[in-house]
C-alpha positions as CSV (number, residue, x, y, z in Angstrom):
1,M,1.8,-7.5,-13.7
2,N,1.2,-10.3,-11.2
3,N,2.9,-8.6,-8.3
4,I,1.2,-5.2,-8.2
5,L,0.5,-5.5,-4.5
6,K,3.7,-6.4,-2.6
7,R,2.4,-6.4,1.0
8,A,0.0,-4.8,3.4
9,V,1.7,-2.2,5.6
10,V,1.2,-2.7,9.3
11,S,2.0,0.3,11.6
12,E,0.4,2.5,14.1
13,K,-0.6,5.0,11.5
14,T,-2.2,2.4,9.2
15,S,-4.1,0.9,12.2
16,M,-5.6,4.4,12.8
17,H,-6.5,4.5,9.1
18,L,-8.5,1.3,9.5
19,K,-11.1,3.3,11.6
20,K,-11.6,5.5,8.5
21,N,-11.9,2.3,6.3
22,K,-8.5,3.0,4.6
23,Y,-6.0,0.2,3.9
24,T,-2.3,0.8,3.1
25,F,-0.3,-1.4,0.7
26,E,3.2,-1.3,-0.7
27,V,2.9,-1.6,-4.4
28,S,5.2,-2.0,-7.5
29,P,6.7,1.4,-8.5
30,D,5.5,1.2,-12.1
31,V,1.7,0.8,-11.5
32,N,-0.9,3.5,-11.5
33,K,-4.1,4.1,-9.5
34,I,-6.4,2.4,-12.0
35,Q,-4.3,-0.8,-12.0
36,I,-4.2,-0.8,-8.1
37,E,-8.0,-0.4,-7.9
38,K,-8.6,-3.2,-10.3
39,K,-6.2,-5.5,-8.4
40,I,-7.9,-4.7,-5.1
41,V,-11.4,-5.4,-6.5
42,D,-10.3,-8.7,-8.1
43,K,-8.3,-10.0,-5.1
44,F,-10.5,-9.0,-2.2
45,N,-14.0,-8.6,-3.9
46,V,-14.7,-5.2,-2.4
47,K,-15.9,-1.8,-3.7
48,V,-13.1,0.9,-3.8
49,K,-14.0,4.5,-3.2
50,A,-10.6,6.2,-3.7
51,V,-6.9,5.4,-4.2
52,N,-4.1,7.7,-3.1
53,V,-0.5,7.0,-3.9
54,L,2.8,8.0,-2.1
55,N,6.2,7.8,-3.6
56,R,9.1,7.6,-1.1
57,K,12.7,8.1,-2.1
58,G,15.2,5.6,-0.5
59,K,17.3,6.9,2.3
60,K,21.1,7.4,1.8
61,R,23.2,4.8,3.6
62,R,26.9,4.4,3.9
63,K,29.3,1.7,5.2
64,G,32.8,3.2,5.5
65,R,33.7,4.9,2.3
66,I,31.0,3.3,0.3
67,E,27.8,5.3,-0.2
68,G,24.5,3.9,-1.4
69,R,20.8,4.3,-1.2
70,M,17.9,2.2,0.0
71,Q,15.3,1.2,-2.5
72,D,12.6,3.7,-3.5
73,R,9.1,2.6,-2.4
74,K,5.6,3.3,-3.5
75,F,2.5,3.0,-1.2
76,A,-1.2,3.0,-2.0
77,I,-3.8,4.1,0.5
78,V,-7.1,2.5,-0.6
79,T,-10.4,3.9,0.8
80,L,-13.2,1.4,0.6
81,A,-16.9,2.1,0.3
82,D,-19.0,2.2,3.4
83,G,-19.7,-1.2,4.8
84,Q,-16.8,-2.9,3.0
85,T,-13.9,-4.5,4.8
86,I,-10.9,-6.7,4.0
87,D,-10.9,-9.4,6.7
88,E,-7.6,-10.9,5.7
89,I,-5.8,-7.6,6.6
90,K,-7.8,-6.8,9.7
91,G,-6.4,-10.0,11.2
92,L,-2.9,-8.6,11.1
93,F,-3.6,-5.7,13.5
């Protein structure tokens, strides 16, 4: 379970979440909230207040007659305790 956190998600919506002390990560599809929280605490040394999880189905795509789907993705929105920040991610915005 080394690659629980795949990447930090950078978008307009996630930059608005930063004002509310929420950080968004793409995570492995087979992890749960407890594992995500432990990984965030270990990696960034912060106090986590809440973890919310989103599962997104992959979009249908086609090239000519061949149909396929994009990969399913899972996101975690992590709310940190008051006064806590992740400086490595704030530098991306």
